[in-house]
Structures are given as C-alpha cells and as structure tokens.
N, C-alpha and C positions, 0 to 999 in steps of 0.2 A: 674321577673327571672327563678326562676325555672322552669315555663312554657316554659322561652325560652331555657332555658336548653335541655328539652326533644325532643323541634322540632330543634335543632341545630340551635337558633337562638343566637349567639356569640356576636352580636354587639349593641349597645346602639342605634345609627340610624335606624338599622334595627329593632329592638324592636319596637322604636318610630315608624316606619311605621305600624310597623305589628297592633299597637295597634289602628290605625284609620282603618284598612284595615279586622283583622282576628277577626272573631264573636267571637272567643272565649277569648281573649284578650281583646275587647271590652265590653264583659261581667265581663270580672276578675278586670279590671281596673274601675269598674262603668260608663264608658263613660268620663272618666278624662282625657285619652291622656295627660301622660307624657311627656315631650322634652326628647331629649339626655341627655342633661346637668343634668337634674334631675335621671333621670335612671344612668347616671355614677357615681354621687355621691353617690347614696343609696347603688349602687354595692361595689364603692369603701369602705365604710363606715362598709358594713356587710357581706364581703367576705367570714369573718369566721363563722360567724352564718350561713351562706348558706352553707358551708361544713358543718357544725355539724348538719344542717337541712338533708343531704343525708345520714348521718351516722346515725341518729334518723332515716330515712325510713329503714334501713337494719335493725335496733333494733327491729322497729314494726314486719319488716317481720319476724324477729326470734321469736316476742312473740307469731305470727298470724302460729309459724310450719312451715312456707314456707323454711325455711334453714334450713337442718339438721347439718350442720356441721362434717359429716362423711366424705366427700371425697372433697378437695379444691382443683381445677385446679390453676393453677400461669404460666402466660406467660407474653410476654413484645413485646410491638411494636414500630417501630420509629414514630413520629410525626413531619412533617417538621415544623421549627421555621417560624415565620410572615416573617423574613429579610431574602433578599437574600444572595448567594454567593460575591456576586459583593464587598459589603463593607466589608469584613473582613482584618482584619488586620494581617500578618501573621509573626512571630517572626523572623525568619531565612534572609527573605527579606528585613525586616526593618531593622536590622543590618547591610544588605549590601547598601541598601542606605544611611543606616546613614557613612557609610565607604567614601563612594564617597561624600558626604556633607562635613563631614570633612577637604578631601583631595581639594576640591573644594574651600571651605573658605579659607584654610590657605593657597592656591594660590593667593586670592584676597587679603588677610590681607598684605602679603607679597609686593604686587602690591603697595597697598595702602599706606604702609609703605615708600615705596622706592619714590613713587612719592612725599608724606608728606616732604621729604627731601629735594626735587628739589622745591618744589610751596610753596608760600607763601598764606597766606589770611585765611579766616575763613574755615575749614572742615567739614563735615557731612558725615556718612556713608552712601555708595550708596543705592539705594532701591534694589536695586539686592541683595545686600549682606544682608539688612535689612528682605528680603523675606525669604534668604536662612536660615537665624538665626532661623527667627519662624519657617520654614518648622522642624530645626534639635529640637528647643523644642519641638513642637507637637510630633516627634518619640520618643522622648526621654521620653515624658511621657506616651506615650503607649507602650513602652518595660517595662517602671516601672509597670505598672497596671498590663501586661501579665507575668512579674515577680511574682507580690505580689500574683494573681490568679493561677502559677504555669500550665500555658496553653501555646501552640504552635500558636494559632489562635484566635482570636475574631472577633465580631463585635460590634465595638461601641453600635450601637443601640438596641443590646439586646443579652446582656455581657451575658448571662445564658446559652445560645445556643449554642451546639459546632458542629463541624465538625464529623458526622459519617455517616458507610455505611446506608443507607436508599434508599431500593426497588433497587440498585444496583450503586445508584449513592454515593458520597461523598457529602451531603448537611446540611447543619446547622439546625440543629433538636433535641428532646427530647427524652426522653427514656420514654414510657410510661407502669406502671406495673400495672397488674390487677390479681386479684383474686376472680374466679369465684366458687359459690356452685353449687355441681353435680345435687341438687333434682329440682331446678326450673331455674337454672341458671342467680341466684342472685347474683350482685356484691358485696363482700363483703369486699373487700381490693381494694383502689386505691391509685397510689401515680404517681408522673413524677419528674424526675432528669435528670440531664446532663450526666448521666455515660454511658460510650460509648458501655459498654456489663452489661449481666447480671448478673456478678459475684458476685456480691454484694449484690444483692437483696432480695434471699430466706430467711433468718431468719427476715430483716425486713418487709416483706410483711406480713408473720407470724404474727410477732410484731402487723400489722397493722389489722389485723384479728383480732386478741385476745384482742386491744383497742377498735375495734369499736361494736363487737357482745359480750365481756366478756368471750368468750370460744377459744378455740383453736380445730380447725379441727380435725378428728382422725388420717387422712394422707392427706398430700398435696404433690399434683404431677406436678412436673416441668420435665424439657428437662435438656439435660446434660449440658447445658451452664451457669446453677444455681449449678454446682456439684463441687466447689472447696471445699478443704479439711478443709479450716478453717470457709465454711458455715455449713459444714456439720456435723465439731466438734462441733460448737456453736449449732447448731439444737439439737445434743446429748445431751446436758449441761442442754438446757432446755424443753427435753422431749418433742420435736419437730418430730412428725413421717414423713420421707419426704421419 
C-alpha cells in the first residue's frame, strides 16, 4: 500500500493487478499476489498505522537534517469527490417537493374519505398513495439528516463531501491542506477537510506540523485566505510566527 500511495495506485483492484504485472510489487509481495479483498481488509484495519508511517517518514527526514523548519509554506487545493453532483439532495428543493407531496396526499385522502362514505366492503390504501407516503418519509429523513449536519446540500453516497468552487465549477469536493518545508520541499503537514475555504485552517495546520515534527517552524507563509482575525490572534497566543 505504501508503494501504491507513492505510485498513485489508490484502488485495491488496481493494486492486485499491479502485483502480478509490476516487477517492483512482485518483488515486494514475494510473488504472493494478494487479492483485492485481502488488500482491502489490510488497509481498512491498518489505515491509522499507515498514516503514522507517513508521519514517521517526516520525522526521519527531520533527523537526517532534510527539514529545516525555518520557512514553511501552507496552501490548500480542492480535490473532486468520487460522487458526482447528480445525486445531491438540496434542502430547499426537498422542502418544495415535500410541500407539493403534502398537498397531493391531502387531496387524495379527502377523495378516499369521500368514497369510503359512499362505498361498502374492505378498503386498502391505493398503491399511488402508498408510494407517495414512502417518498414523503424518505424526504423527511433526508431533511432531518441535513439539519443534523447543518448543511444545505448532501450526496447520500458520500456525505462528507461538500459543494464548493473547484476549478471554476461548483462540484462535490474536499479541501486538501499541505505544509511544505522550504529546504527540500518535504511535506511536513497534511490534512483533508470539507470546509469550503481556508479561513479556519492556519493554526490547525501549524499544530499538525508540531505534532508530526515535535517542533514549530520559525515562520509559516500563507496567502490572505488564511488571514482571519481569529486565526491570527490564536497564532499569536501560541507564539506561531506567520
């Protein structure tokens, strides 16, 4: 998996294929050819350890004097989510559909009640009304979930992703943050969030560097997107020079 990360192989099925064709992976696996299910289970059980392994690689770079921690540069970039915009549930649209459904169901119920007074025999709810009732419940559940996470939009298949401007378009995305040391351009801090901008990321990213390297840089450079009064004040309190 570590080799896969470095080679941008981020799929268990692709890693399985590469382990049978890529000479480096054939050597690494000792010609054992693990299948994608085994690879997935290993990754799922050890993802925190793999993350710590990356941090250990930075600590090794610090010990080898490859990281100066004199000047660090911080920036963010938007990464497109796996899910598309097509499956997005929008709070405003859902509320409009719910109102329309409520009216339709009310009208149907009145008609049923009127017919019930005129007719005799067993009665069961019409299929059309049953379907609309189910749809109404699903919409209510979706609205409840949106309210709980305080969001206007959500894709049920990838709930963490948010709609944000990415390369000029509004797409389901994440906001990736990276801190780079100036000596050999080694990444000393990384994080992925679903915040739409960088306004809350300055201090947390310097904290991340400190956690990884046990030190703080002499100065951290960032663009004006990070320069909120709250973040600058907190940086000052922690003696972070930015």
